[in-house]
Backbone as JSON, one array per atom type, in Angstrom:
{
  "sequence": "MKGVWGLVVLTLLSCSGREYESVVIRGSDTEVNLVLRLAEEFMDQHSDVSIAVTGGGSGTGIASLINKKTDIANSSRAFRPSEITLARSRGVQVLPIIFALDALCFITHESLALDSLNLQQVRDIFTGKVDNWAAMGLQDLPISLYGRQGNSGTFFYIQNTILQSDYSLDMKQMNGTSQIIESIKNDPAGIGYVGIGYVLNKQGDVIDGVKVLSIEGEQQGAVSPTITQNITSGKYPIVRPLYQYLDGKPEGRLKDFIAYELSPAGQRIIAENGYFPISEAYQQANQKVLSDD",
  "N": [[0.53, -1.09, 0.32], [2.1, 0.99, 0.75], [4.59, 3.3, -0.57], [7.94, 3.77, -1.53], [10.19, 5.38, 0.54], [10.43, 8.72, -0.34], [11.5, 11.28, -2.07], [8.95, 13.05, -3.3], [7.98, 15.06, -5.94], [4.94, 16.84, -6.6], [3.84, 18.84, -9.69], [2.02, 20.88, -11.51], [1.86, 22.11, -14.4], [1.82, 25.47, -16.41], [0.24, 26.0, -19.71], [-0.61, 28.03, -20.36], [-0.43, 30.39, -19.41], [-1.65, 31.1, -16.57], [-1.22, 31.75, -13.59], [-0.17, 29.82, -11.05], [-0.28, 28.46, -7.41], [1.48, 27.63, -4.84], [2.59, 24.25, -2.61], [4.51, 23.46, -0.42], [5.37, 20.53, 0.86], [6.69, 18.96, 4.26], [8.26, 16.5, 5.83], [7.49, 13.96, 8.37], [7.63, 10.41, 7.58], [6.08, 8.88, 7.75], [3.83, 9.59, 7.38], [4.11, 10.56, 4.75], [3.08, 9.13, 2.8], [0.59, 8.88, 2.67], [-0.37, 11.68, 2.36], [0.1, 12.82, 0.24], [-1.38, 11.29, -1.44], [-3.88, 12.69, -0.7], [-2.91, 14.87, -1.66], [-2.91, 14.77, -4.36], [-5.69, 14.68, -4.66], [-6.89, 16.57, -3.88], [-5.68, 18.31, -6.29], [-6.28, 17.5, -8.4], [-9.2, 18.55, -8.02], [-8.48, 21.66, -8.1], [-6.79, 23.29, -10.49], [-5.35, 25.22, -10.0], [-3.47, 25.07, -8.22], [-0.03, 23.57, -6.89], [1.31, 21.22, -5.29], [4.04, 20.52, -3.71], [5.03, 17.31, -1.97], [7.43, 16.33, 0.79], [8.95, 13.59, 2.32], [11.93, 12.21, 4.73], [11.43, 12.54, 7.29], [10.45, 13.52, 11.02], [11.75, 15.34, 12.35], [13.05, 16.53, 10.49], [10.95, 17.61, 8.79], [10.24, 19.67, 11.2], [12.42, 20.86, 11.42], [12.61, 22.72, 8.65], [9.92, 24.22, 8.65], [10.68, 25.52, 10.59], [12.85, 27.31, 10.09], [11.78, 28.58, 7.31], [10.86, 27.04, 5.24], [9.21, 25.22, 4.16], [5.44, 25.35, 4.08], [3.75, 23.67, 5.04], [4.33, 21.24, 8.14], [4.89, 18.2, 7.78], [4.54, 15.82, 10.91], [4.91, 12.98, 12.77], [5.23, 13.39, 15.65], [4.99, 15.91, 18.31], [5.96, 19.27, 18.67], [8.8, 19.76, 20.06], [9.32, 21.42, 23.3], [12.21, 23.11, 23.23], [12.39, 23.37, 20.3], [9.85, 24.54, 19.86], [11.1, 27.16, 20.84], [12.68, 27.8, 19.89], [11.52, 28.52, 17.6], [9.97, 30.4, 17.68], [11.74, 32.55, 18.16], [12.76, 32.98, 15.66], [10.45, 34.14, 14.89], [8.16, 32.58, 13.87], [5.18, 31.05, 14.09], [3.65, 28.58, 15.61], [1.67, 26.67, 14.59], [-0.55, 23.89, 15.77], [-2.25, 20.78, 13.86], [-4.02, 18.33, 13.67], [-4.56, 15.94, 11.81], [-4.96, 12.73, 11.27], [-5.04, 9.14, 12.41], [-2.84, 7.03, 13.9], [-1.83, 3.44, 14.04], [0.31, 2.17, 15.49], [2.35, -0.98, 14.41], [4.01, -4.12, 15.22], [6.0, -5.92, 13.75], [7.2, -9.27, 12.52], [9.3, -10.99, 11.39], [7.64, -13.6, 8.7], [7.31, -16.7, 8.98], [8.5, -17.07, 11.88], [7.15, -18.43, 15.28], [5.45, -17.16, 16.47], [2.84, -14.91, 17.6], [2.3, -13.09, 19.83], [3.2, -10.24, 21.69], [3.36, -8.8, 25.23], [3.55, -5.76, 26.78], [5.96, -5.57, 28.07], [6.93, -6.77, 27.61], [7.73, -6.03, 24.9], [9.53, -4.07, 25.74], [11.7, -4.82, 26.84], [12.75, -6.54, 24.72], [13.17, -4.95, 22.7], [15.14, -2.96, 24.25], [17.36, -4.01, 24.37], [17.21, -5.88, 26.84], [15.91, -8.84, 26.36], [17.85, -10.93, 24.36], [18.03, -13.31, 22.47], [16.07, -15.11, 20.7], [15.46, -17.39, 22.2], [14.43, -16.92, 24.66], [12.04, -16.48, 24.38], [10.79, -18.84, 24.54], [11.43, -19.73, 21.98], [12.72, -20.38, 18.94], [16.96, -21.05, 19.01], [18.02, -18.2, 18.28], [19.56, -15.66, 17.96], [18.06, -12.13, 18.21], [17.03, -9.83, 15.6], [16.88, -6.5, 15.54], [15.23, -3.97, 14.23], [14.6, -0.65, 13.4], [13.26, 2.86, 13.46], [15.64, 6.03, 11.92], [16.95, 8.82, 14.32], [15.89, 11.07, 13.59], [13.54, 10.66, 13.22], [9.63, 10.64, 13.93], [8.63, 8.55, 14.66], [10.22, 6.89, 15.9], [10.98, 8.46, 18.18], [8.56, 8.06, 19.33], [7.6, 5.63, 19.66], [10.58, 5.38, 21.6], [9.79, 7.01, 23.75], [7.4, 6.88, 24.44], [6.41, 3.97, 24.75], [8.65, 2.4, 25.5], [10.16, 3.72, 27.56], [12.59, 3.99, 27.54], [16.44, 3.88, 26.8], [17.19, 2.66, 23.36], [18.15, -0.76, 22.23], [21.37, -0.52, 21.39], [22.27, -2.17, 19.43], [19.99, -2.26, 17.88], [19.31, -1.8, 14.65], [18.98, 1.18, 12.75], [17.17, 2.63, 10.63], [16.75, 3.88, 7.12], [13.78, 4.35, 6.41], [10.56, 3.51, 6.62], [9.81, 1.48, 4.81], [12.29, 0.06, 3.84], [12.32, -0.88, 7.06], [10.12, -3.0, 6.26], [11.24, -4.58, 4.22], [13.54, -5.5, 5.04], [12.76, -7.12, 7.34], [11.56, -9.05, 5.94], [13.74, -10.48, 5.03], [14.66, -11.4, 6.99], [14.38, -14.42, 9.38], [15.01, -13.86, 12.12], [14.0, -11.18, 12.55], [12.93, -8.21, 13.89], [10.82, -5.33, 13.93], [8.77, -1.91, 14.35], [6.23, -0.7, 12.61], [4.06, 1.52, 10.66], [0.35, 0.15, 11.05], [-0.72, 0.89, 8.27], [1.31, 0.4, 6.13], [1.5, -2.17, 6.37], [-0.48, -3.66, 5.63], [-2.67, -4.47, 2.42], [-4.83, -3.75, 0.17], [-7.18, -4.72, 0.28], [-7.32, -5.13, 3.55], [-5.99, -6.8, 3.85], [-3.05, -9.16, 5.54], [0.54, -8.08, 3.63], [2.68, -10.35, 2.14], [4.7, -12.03, 3.27], [5.79, -10.69, 6.22], [4.93, -10.72, 9.45], [1.92, -9.66, 11.56], [2.48, -8.72, 14.72], [-0.24, -9.34, 17.84], [-1.13, -6.92, 20.2], [-0.46, -7.21, 23.83], [-1.84, -5.06, 25.89], [-1.98, -3.19, 29.08], [-3.94, -3.93, 30.5], [-5.74, -5.28, 29.56], [-5.83, -8.54, 27.37], [-4.0, -9.93, 24.44], [-4.2, -7.56, 21.77], [-5.3, -7.83, 18.43], [-3.93, -5.23, 15.94], [-4.68, -5.28, 13.02], [-7.85, -5.13, 13.24], [-9.93, -3.11, 12.19], [-11.8, -2.21, 14.41], [-10.37, -2.86, 16.32], [-8.81, -0.21, 16.62], [-10.61, 2.17, 16.34], [-11.99, 1.17, 18.55], [-10.25, 1.89, 21.03], [-9.23, -0.17, 22.17], [-6.9, -1.46, 20.96], [-3.42, -0.3, 22.09], [-1.44, 1.52, 21.3], [-2.08, 3.9, 19.51], [-1.95, 6.66, 17.98], [-1.71, 10.98, 17.24], [-1.86, 12.0, 14.09], [0.44, 15.19, 13.25], [0.03, 17.94, 11.51], [2.31, 20.97, 11.05], [1.65, 24.72, 11.11], [2.81, 27.92, 9.55], [1.31, 30.35, 11.6], [-1.57, 31.67, 10.81], [-3.67, 29.63, 7.96], [-3.84, 30.59, 4.44], [-5.2, 31.08, 1.84], [-4.95, 28.77, -1.14], [-3.51, 26.95, 0.85], [-5.37, 27.2, 2.81], [-7.62, 26.62, 1.89], [-6.81, 23.14, 1.13], [-5.71, 22.13, 3.67], [-8.08, 22.47, 4.62], [-9.75, 20.18, 3.19], [-8.58, 17.96, 4.18], [-9.75, 18.12, 5.83], [-12.28, 17.81, 6.08], [-15.06, 15.52, 5.5], [-14.65, 14.15, 2.86], [-11.96, 14.17, 3.32], [-11.23, 12.56, 4.92], [-12.06, 10.16, 4.73], [-10.65, 9.27, 2.45], [-7.95, 9.07, 4.17], [-9.03, 7.23, 5.6], [-9.11, 4.5, 3.63], [-6.58, 4.48, 3.27], [-5.56, 3.37, 5.39], [-5.46, 4.46, 7.8], [-7.03, 6.31, 10.36], [-9.57, 7.87, 10.81], [-9.95, 11.33, 12.44], [-11.19, 11.92, 15.83], [-14.31, 13.48, 16.91], [-13.31, 15.13, 19.06], [-10.64, 16.35, 18.02], [-11.31, 17.28, 15.61], [-12.92, 19.82, 16.87], [-10.81, 20.81, 17.86], [-8.86, 21.51, 16.0], [-10.78, 22.97, 14.36], [-10.52, 25.37, 16.63], [-8.19, 26.08, 16.48], [-7.58, 27.17, 13.66], [-9.25, 29.25, 13.65], [-10.68, 32.34, 12.65], [-11.22, 33.89, 14.36]],
  "CA": [[0.33, -0.37, -0.01], [2.79, 2.36, 0.94], [5.41, 3.38, -1.62], [9.39, 3.77, -0.94], [9.92, 6.69, 1.22], [11.91, 9.17, -0.93], [11.07, 12.72, -2.26], [7.83, 13.06, -4.51], [7.28, 15.97, -6.44], [3.83, 16.84, -7.71], [3.48, 19.93, -10.23], [1.05, 21.12, -12.46], [2.66, 23.31, -15.31], [0.96, 26.0, -17.52], [0.31, 26.3, -20.9], [-2.08, 29.28, -20.75], [0.39, 32.11, -18.68], [-2.13, 31.07, -15.27], [-0.55, 31.99, -11.94], [-0.15, 28.9, -9.94], [-0.55, 28.74, -5.97], [2.02, 26.71, -4.76], [2.08, 24.72, -1.95], [5.44, 22.69, -0.23], [5.07, 20.03, 2.87], [8.36, 18.27, 3.96], [8.48, 15.79, 6.72], [7.11, 12.8, 8.56], [7.65, 9.13, 6.63], [4.95, 8.05, 8.03], [2.4, 10.63, 6.5], [4.45, 11.32, 3.11], [2.44, 9.13, 0.83], [-1.28, 9.8, 2.82], [-0.47, 13.44, 1.99], [0.22, 12.66, -1.34], [-2.78, 11.23, -2.55], [-4.5, 13.73, -0.24], [-2.56, 15.9, -2.67], [-3.3, 14.59, -5.64], [-7.07, 14.5, -5.39], [-6.94, 17.7, -4.35], [-5.06, 18.72, -7.14], [-7.83, 16.88, -9.23], [-10.1, 19.79, -8.04], [-7.93, 22.72, -7.79], [-5.97, 23.32, -11.15], [-4.5, 26.73, -9.88], [-2.29, 25.01, -6.88], [0.67, 22.55, -7.31], [1.79, 20.21, -4.11], [4.83, 19.44, -3.3], [4.84, 16.67, -0.97], [8.76, 15.33, 0.53], [9.69, 12.76, 3.24], [12.67, 12.89, 5.68], [11.37, 12.7, 8.77], [9.46, 14.44, 11.57], [12.55, 16.58, 11.81], [13.16, 17.66, 8.99], [9.57, 18.79, 8.27], [10.0, 20.42, 11.68], [13.21, 22.25, 11.18], [11.74, 22.76, 7.95], [8.91, 25.16, 9.23], [11.32, 26.48, 11.73], [13.7, 27.75, 9.02], [10.25, 28.87, 6.68], [11.49, 26.35, 3.77], [7.62, 24.56, 3.84], [4.28, 25.7, 4.23], [3.27, 22.61, 6.18], [5.58, 20.16, 8.03], [4.29, 16.72, 9.05], [5.34, 15.29, 12.03], [4.28, 12.06, 13.72], [5.56, 13.43, 17.22], [4.54, 17.27, 18.92], [7.22, 20.09, 18.63], [9.7, 20.02, 21.64], [9.49, 22.72, 24.23], [13.32, 23.66, 22.73], [11.97, 23.66, 18.94], [8.77, 26.35, 19.93], [11.25, 28.83, 21.65], [13.75, 28.46, 18.35], [10.47, 29.08, 16.61], [9.73, 31.59, 17.99], [12.75, 33.25, 18.11], [12.61, 33.11, 14.11], [9.34, 34.63, 13.98], [7.52, 31.09, 13.25], [3.75, 30.87, 15.53], [3.73, 27.14, 15.08], [-0.01, 26.06, 14.53], [-0.88, 22.32, 15.45], [-3.12, 20.74, 13.2], [-3.81, 16.7, 13.91], [-5.59, 15.34, 10.87], [-5.34, 11.54, 10.74], [-4.43, 8.98, 13.78], [-2.02, 6.18, 13.49], [-1.84, 2.43, 14.75], [2.28, 1.29, 14.95], [2.25, -1.62, 15.01], [5.02, -4.33, 15.48], [5.9, -7.31, 12.31], [8.48, -10.21, 12.3], [9.52, -12.32, 9.83], [6.24, -14.37, 8.81], [7.7, -17.83, 9.58], [8.72, -16.67, 13.57], [6.44, -18.97, 16.21], [5.01, -15.78, 17.81], [1.81, -14.15, 17.73], [1.6, -11.77, 20.67], [3.53, -9.79, 22.97], [2.54, -7.87, 26.08], [4.16, -4.17, 26.57], [6.79, -5.25, 28.64], [8.16, -7.8, 26.37], [8.24, -4.96, 23.8], [10.39, -2.82, 26.47], [12.84, -6.17, 26.87], [13.35, -6.73, 23.76], [14.06, -3.1, 21.84], [16.05, -2.1, 24.89], [18.48, -5.32, 24.85], [17.31, -6.85, 28.37], [15.77, -10.06, 26.14], [18.46, -10.82, 23.23], [17.57, -13.96, 22.21], [14.48, -15.83, 21.02], [15.36, -18.66, 23.33], [14.37, -16.31, 26.26], [10.47, -16.09, 24.65], [10.4, -20.08, 24.23], [11.51, -19.72, 20.43], [14.14, -21.24, 18.74], [18.0, -20.31, 19.52], [18.05, -17.11, 17.06], [19.15, -13.62, 18.28], [17.11, -10.72, 17.73], [17.59, -8.63, 14.91], [16.19, -5.48, 15.59], [14.82, -3.05, 13.36], [13.64, 0.98, 13.95], [13.88, 4.2, 12.61], [16.52, 7.04, 12.98], [16.96, 9.34, 15.51], [15.07, 11.79, 12.69], [11.96, 10.1, 13.34], [8.74, 10.69, 14.79], [8.45, 7.14, 15.34], [11.59, 6.52, 16.84], [10.7, 9.08, 19.4], [7.14, 7.85, 20.06], [8.3, 4.68, 20.9], [11.41, 5.55, 22.83], [9.08, 7.87, 25.2], [5.8, 5.75, 25.12], [6.52, 2.51, 25.0], [10.32, 1.91, 25.85], [10.35, 4.6, 28.57], [14.54, 4.16, 28.22], [16.65, 4.13, 25.83], [17.2, 1.35, 22.52], [19.5, -1.58, 22.7], [22.91, 0.13, 20.42], [22.59, -3.4, 18.31], [19.15, -1.77, 16.73], [19.52, -1.24, 13.29], [18.07, 2.25, 12.13], [16.52, 2.49, 9.11], [16.3, 5.65, 6.95], [12.42, 4.47, 6.41], [9.31, 1.93, 6.91], [9.85, 0.87, 3.67], [13.36, -0.46, 4.51], [12.23, -2.02, 8.01], [9.47, -4.52, 6.23], [12.14, -5.55, 3.33], [14.79, -6.56, 5.89], [12.08, -8.45, 8.14], [11.26, -10.29, 5.13], [14.95, -10.99, 4.42], [15.85, -12.03, 8.68], [13.49, -14.81, 10.26], [14.91, -13.5, 13.35], [13.9, -9.77, 12.63], [11.49, -7.6, 14.38], [11.08, -4.41, 13.81], [7.83, -1.31, 14.35], [6.19, 0.12, 11.45], [2.33, 1.94, 10.86], [-0.05, -0.61, 10.4], [-1.12, 1.08, 7.08], [2.02, 0.22, 5.9], [1.83, -3.43, 6.13], [-1.87, -3.91, 5.14], [-3.02, -4.46, 0.97], [-6.15, -2.83, -0.06], [-8.05, -5.68, 1.09], [-7.19, -4.96, 4.93], [-4.57, -8.18, 4.81], [-1.39, -8.21, 5.94], [1.2, -8.23, 2.85], [3.23, -11.32, 2.03], [6.49, -12.04, 4.52], [5.73, -10.65, 7.89], [3.46, -11.25, 10.54], [1.47, -8.2, 12.36], [1.93, -9.0, 16.11], [-0.72, -8.84, 18.59], [-0.35, -6.31, 21.33], [-1.38, -7.01, 25.07], [-1.79, -3.76, 26.89], [-1.59, -3.23, 30.99], [-5.55, -3.95, 31.73], [-5.86, -6.53, 28.62], [-4.86, -9.34, 26.1], [-3.46, -9.3, 23.25], [-5.44, -6.69, 20.5], [-4.75, -6.95, 17.29], [-4.09, -3.48, 15.06], [-5.71, -5.68, 11.95], [-8.6, -5.15, 13.07], [-10.47, -1.87, 12.82], [-12.54, -1.77, 15.36], [-9.64, -2.8, 17.78], [-7.95, 1.08, 16.96], [-11.29, 2.96, 16.9], [-12.5, 1.33, 19.85], [-9.67, 2.02, 21.67], [-8.63, -1.08, 22.32], [-5.49, -1.79, 20.79], [-2.97, 0.45, 22.92], [-0.15, 1.65, 20.49], [-2.57, 4.63, 18.1], [-1.13, 8.2, 18.2], [-2.19, 11.63, 16.33], [-0.42, 12.79, 13.05], [0.15, 16.17, 12.91], [0.47, 19.13, 10.44], [2.09, 22.15, 11.21], [2.38, 25.57, 9.95], [3.22, 28.96, 10.83], [0.65, 31.35, 11.54], [-3.11, 31.25, 9.96], [-3.53, 29.6, 6.75], [-4.24, 31.32, 3.64], [-5.41, 31.11, -0.06], [-5.11, 27.15, -1.44], [-2.65, 25.89, 1.7], [-6.41, 26.62, 4.05], [-8.63, 25.07, 1.65], [-6.17, 22.04, 1.35], [-6.09, 21.71, 5.05], [-10.15, 22.3, 5.12], [-10.2, 19.87, 2.27], [-7.71, 16.81, 4.64], [-10.38, 17.54, 7.54], [-13.53, 17.06, 5.47], [-15.66, 14.31, 5.34], [-14.09, 13.6, 1.61], [-10.69, 13.96, 2.88], [-10.96, 11.33, 6.39], [-12.52, 9.37, 3.85], [-9.15, 9.02, 2.08], [-7.26, 8.7, 5.3], [-9.57, 5.69, 6.41], [-8.85, 4.46, 2.57], [-5.14, 4.02, 3.45], [-4.96, 2.28, 6.15], [-5.55, 5.24, 8.82], [-8.09, 6.63, 11.13], [-10.12, 9.73, 11.06], [-9.71, 11.86, 13.8], [-12.48, 11.99, 16.52], [-15.5, 15.29, 17.29], [-12.7, 16.48, 20.01], [-9.94, 16.94, 17.79], [-11.81, 18.17, 15.01], [-13.06, 20.51, 17.11], [-9.51, 21.83, 18.5], [-8.53, 22.1, 14.75], [-11.23, 24.34, 14.48], [-10.24, 26.23, 17.51], [-6.78, 26.72, 16.18], [-7.85, 27.51, 12.69], [-10.6, 30.17, 13.37], [-9.77, 33.56, 12.46], [-11.5, 35.0, 16.55]],
  "C": [[0.48, 1.02, -0.44], [3.98, 1.65, 0.07], [6.7, 3.21, -0.71], [9.73, 5.35, -0.87], [11.11, 7.3, -0.14], [11.3, 10.61, -1.23], [10.09, 12.39, -3.72], [7.57, 14.17, -4.19], [6.35, 16.15, -7.36], [3.74, 18.2, -7.97], [2.15, 20.05, -11.32], [1.96, 22.14, -13.58], [1.56, 23.94, -16.48], [0.88, 26.07, -18.27], [-0.02, 27.68, -21.17], [-0.83, 30.85, -19.7], [-0.44, 31.76, -17.58], [-1.01, 30.9, -14.29], [-1.03, 30.27, -11.47], [0.23, 29.06, -8.51], [0.33, 27.47, -5.68], [2.4, 25.83, -3.32], [3.67, 23.6, -1.62], [5.0, 22.17, 1.1], [6.02, 19.15, 2.68], [7.74, 17.38, 5.54], [8.26, 14.24, 6.94], [6.87, 11.72, 7.57], [6.59, 8.82, 6.86], [3.47, 8.66, 7.16], [2.91, 10.51, 5.01], [2.81, 10.66, 2.08], [0.68, 8.83, 1.29], [-1.2, 11.17, 1.97], [-0.12, 13.5, 0.76], [-0.53, 11.98, -1.9], [-3.63, 11.9, -1.59], [-4.34, 14.82, -1.17], [-2.76, 16.23, -4.05], [-4.68, 14.72, -6.02], [-7.49, 15.52, -4.87], [-6.36, 19.13, -5.17], [-6.18, 18.6, -8.13], [-8.87, 18.14, -9.42], [-9.67, 21.14, -8.29], [-6.92, 22.29, -8.74], [-5.25, 24.29, -11.55], [-3.48, 26.19, -9.12], [-1.17, 23.56, -7.5], [1.17, 22.39, -5.99], [3.04, 19.71, -4.1], [5.32, 18.73, -1.96], [6.62, 15.86, -0.82], [8.61, 14.57, 2.0], [10.79, 13.3, 4.19], [12.47, 12.91, 7.19], [10.48, 13.54, 9.45], [10.44, 15.37, 11.5], [12.8, 17.44, 11.35], [11.83, 18.28, 8.78], [9.47, 19.63, 9.21], [11.12, 21.66, 11.74], [13.13, 22.63, 9.75], [11.27, 24.15, 7.81], [9.95, 25.93, 9.95], [12.44, 27.59, 10.59], [13.1, 28.6, 7.41], [10.93, 28.23, 5.21], [9.95, 25.84, 3.85], [6.93, 25.41, 4.62], [3.45, 25.08, 5.09], [4.43, 21.92, 6.46], [4.27, 19.03, 9.03], [5.4, 16.09, 9.48], [4.51, 14.34, 12.68], [4.51, 12.32, 15.28], [4.79, 14.75, 17.18], [5.62, 17.98, 19.04], [7.4, 19.74, 20.29], [9.15, 21.02, 21.93], [10.56, 23.65, 23.3], [12.82, 23.95, 21.21], [11.07, 24.82, 18.9], [9.29, 26.94, 20.79], [12.07, 28.84, 20.63], [12.55, 28.84, 17.52], [10.35, 30.35, 16.72], [10.91, 32.57, 17.65], [13.04, 33.89, 16.48], [11.42, 33.73, 13.08], [8.77, 33.88, 13.26], [6.15, 31.22, 13.85], [3.82, 29.79, 14.83], [2.4, 26.89, 15.44], [0.09, 24.82, 14.57], [-2.24, 22.25, 14.96], [-3.24, 18.96, 13.45], [-5.11, 16.34, 12.8], [-5.84, 13.8, 10.77], [-4.78, 10.58, 12.87], [-3.97, 7.82, 12.9], [-2.22, 4.81, 14.28], [-0.69, 2.19, 14.63], [1.6, -0.04, 15.15], [3.84, -2.81, 14.69], [4.92, -6.4, 14.12], [7.45, -8.17, 13.06], [8.36, -10.89, 10.9], [8.56, -13.89, 9.98], [6.95, -16.17, 9.81], [8.06, -17.99, 11.38], [7.07, -17.28, 14.17], [5.77, -18.01, 16.82], [3.76, -14.93, 16.99], [1.61, -12.62, 18.31], [3.0, -11.46, 21.55], [3.1, -9.1, 23.68], [3.92, -6.45, 26.4], [5.48, -4.39, 27.6], [7.94, -6.53, 28.19], [8.55, -7.09, 25.31], [9.38, -4.17, 23.97], [11.39, -3.81, 26.61], [13.35, -6.08, 25.86], [14.25, -5.95, 23.1], [14.75, -2.73, 22.8], [17.4, -3.13, 25.16], [18.3, -6.16, 25.93], [17.09, -7.96, 27.7], [16.39, -9.55, 25.04], [18.14, -12.17, 22.15], [16.06, -14.68, 22.3], [13.76, -17.08, 21.86], [14.43, -18.47, 24.27], [12.51, -16.63, 25.97], [10.2, -17.52, 24.52], [10.5, -20.41, 22.88], [12.66, -20.49, 20.18], [15.39, -20.72, 19.29], [18.42, -19.34, 18.28], [18.54, -15.81, 18.02], [18.56, -12.96, 17.77], [17.61, -10.19, 17.09], [16.59, -7.57, 15.44], [16.09, -4.25, 14.5], [14.38, -1.28, 13.38], [14.07, 2.09, 13.11], [15.19, 5.02, 12.8], [16.1, 7.89, 13.6], [16.06, 10.89, 14.84], [13.88, 12.13, 12.89], [11.0, 10.17, 13.98], [8.27, 9.55, 15.24], [9.21, 6.94, 16.41], [11.54, 6.86, 18.45], [9.67, 8.61, 20.27], [7.51, 6.36, 20.72], [9.17, 4.57, 21.38], [10.13, 5.91, 23.91], [8.27, 6.98, 25.4], [5.47, 4.64, 25.21], [7.68, 2.01, 26.09], [10.74, 2.13, 27.56], [11.93, 4.54, 28.73], [15.1, 4.26, 26.66], [16.72, 2.46, 24.74], [18.03, 1.03, 22.57], [20.59, -1.19, 20.99], [22.78, -0.93, 19.11], [21.02, -3.45, 17.3], [19.64, -1.0, 15.56], [18.75, -0.31, 12.88], [18.33, 2.6, 10.67], [16.05, 3.82, 8.53], [14.59, 6.11, 6.51], [11.86, 3.54, 6.79], [10.02, 1.1, 6.04], [11.22, -0.65, 4.21], [13.15, -1.35, 5.65], [11.34, -3.24, 7.58], [10.62, -4.7, 5.26], [13.25, -6.14, 4.44], [14.02, -7.7, 6.46], [12.1, -9.65, 7.49], [12.01, -10.95, 4.83], [15.71, -11.93, 5.85], [14.44, -12.7, 9.23], [14.34, -14.39, 11.37], [14.29, -11.74, 13.84], [12.48, -9.3, 13.93], [11.38, -6.23, 14.37], [8.66, -3.43, 14.41], [7.41, -0.39, 13.49], [4.14, 0.83, 11.4], [1.54, 0.74, 10.34], [-0.78, -0.4, 8.63], [-0.4, 1.02, 5.93], [1.8, -1.02, 5.03], [0.17, -4.58, 5.58], [-2.32, -3.44, 3.32], [-4.48, -3.58, 1.02], [-7.4, -3.44, 0.09], [-8.07, -5.68, 1.94], [-6.79, -6.38, 5.02], [-3.42, -8.13, 4.74], [-0.81, -8.85, 4.69], [2.18, -9.32, 3.37], [4.7, -10.97, 2.92], [6.79, -11.51, 5.74], [4.31, -11.01, 8.31], [3.45, -10.11, 11.3], [1.14, -8.59, 13.85], [1.0, -8.9, 16.84], [-0.27, -8.39, 19.95], [-1.2, -6.29, 22.47], [-1.36, -6.06, 25.89], [-2.05, -3.78, 28.55], [-3.13, -3.69, 30.99], [-6.23, -5.17, 30.75], [-5.23, -7.32, 28.1], [-4.58, -8.98, 25.55], [-4.85, -9.45, 22.18], [-4.47, -7.33, 19.66], [-4.93, -6.22, 16.25], [-4.04, -4.01, 13.96], [-6.96, -5.65, 11.62], [-9.47, -4.08, 13.36], [-10.82, -1.38, 13.78], [-11.93, -1.71, 16.73], [-9.56, -1.23, 18.05], [-9.56, 1.7, 17.38], [-12.21, 2.72, 18.14], [-11.76, 1.92, 21.04], [-8.64, 0.85, 22.56], [-7.08, -1.86, 22.43], [-4.58, -0.08, 21.32], [-1.41, 1.14, 22.23], [-0.86, 2.55, 19.26], [-2.17, 6.04, 18.84], [-1.27, 9.06, 17.14], [-1.27, 11.98, 15.26], [-0.83, 14.02, 13.53], [0.77, 17.04, 11.58], [1.07, 20.66, 11.16], [2.21, 22.96, 10.94], [2.6, 27.02, 11.07], [2.26, 30.14, 10.05], [-0.98, 30.79, 11.06], [-3.04, 30.61, 8.58], [-4.06, 30.5, 5.79], [-4.47, 31.08, 2.5], [-5.88, 29.44, -0.16], [-4.43, 26.89, -0.01], [-4.12, 25.96, 2.71], [-7.02, 26.04, 2.88], [-8.07, 23.58, 1.23], [-5.9, 21.42, 2.54], [-7.22, 21.27, 5.45], [-10.48, 21.07, 4.42], [-9.6, 18.32, 3.21], [-9.24, 17.01, 6.13], [-11.82, 17.51, 7.18], [-14.15, 15.96, 5.7], [-15.02, 13.75, 4.09], [-12.39, 13.01, 1.73], [-10.39, 12.73, 4.37], [-11.38, 10.35, 5.41], [-11.13, 8.59, 3.23], [-8.49, 8.04, 3.05], [-7.67, 6.93, 5.74], [-8.91, 4.73, 5.37], [-7.66, 3.67, 2.7], [-4.41, 3.86, 4.18], [-4.13, 2.9, 7.3], [-6.24, 5.48, 9.49], [-8.51, 7.68, 10.83], [-10.26, 9.63, 12.5], [-11.27, 12.03, 14.52], [-12.69, 13.8, 16.83], [-13.7, 15.94, 18.09], [-11.47, 16.77, 19.26], [-10.53, 17.73, 16.74], [-12.19, 19.67, 15.94], [-11.91, 21.53, 17.59], [-9.34, 22.23, 17.1], [-9.13, 23.4, 14.8], [-11.11, 25.97, 15.5], [-8.58, 27.48, 16.92], [-7.24, 27.41, 14.88], [-8.62, 29.24, 12.49], [-9.95, 31.43, 13.43], [-10.71, 34.6, 14.32], [-10.31, 35.05, 17.06]]
}
């Protein structure tokens, strides 16, 4: 469902001399393909705008906004206080929008005889306390860890929210989510974390080569993230908001694009691409941020 991370640029060229409005979006690898799809649909309806969408990680998007090099910073994490301070010092008025929800999942090679983990086991594995599958009652294989690089919002979300500690020094830090998936497909001892939308096909089935683990929360049994109801009901324990940050109140086609993402049509595209629509509470918070009052 998701393509290889990288630079994706969409442009509409004028043959008639009409003026085109440009929107630049940079940041989160988790969001890049989703926002690309939203941009494509929006440009189909508005021929007077071009939208450039690039990845590079949440840190890249945030730095670009602070340096006034992008109109929208895609980020799967919140701004840090130090980043807010730096932005203000450069005259950037940071405004947050939450446009989608994402469920993170843990995947292994499809041959690994493991179906679920609890949160403590996840912590033990990714901090290096447990480094062989034999400790989980499986075959004697050193565990291969795969994760994102330090500029990734997903990297920090897992570290701060789930592990609450540093990653194992043995974890292989990959440039993008697609690299994690391809590595695990070729590593019988591998385990990594990705957004659920990256490993489900259009029919909602798990792609070949990987297994999606059910996760046991603090208060309930193991829950699969492959079942939408588990996400929307709050049963699955690893769900996070996806942000877009702006510099001040949006105007023109930038404002129209944000409104489109938050509209029923935009939220439907989000649901069709392996992510989840935002709640009414998030919608109200967004409207408060965007309001001219």
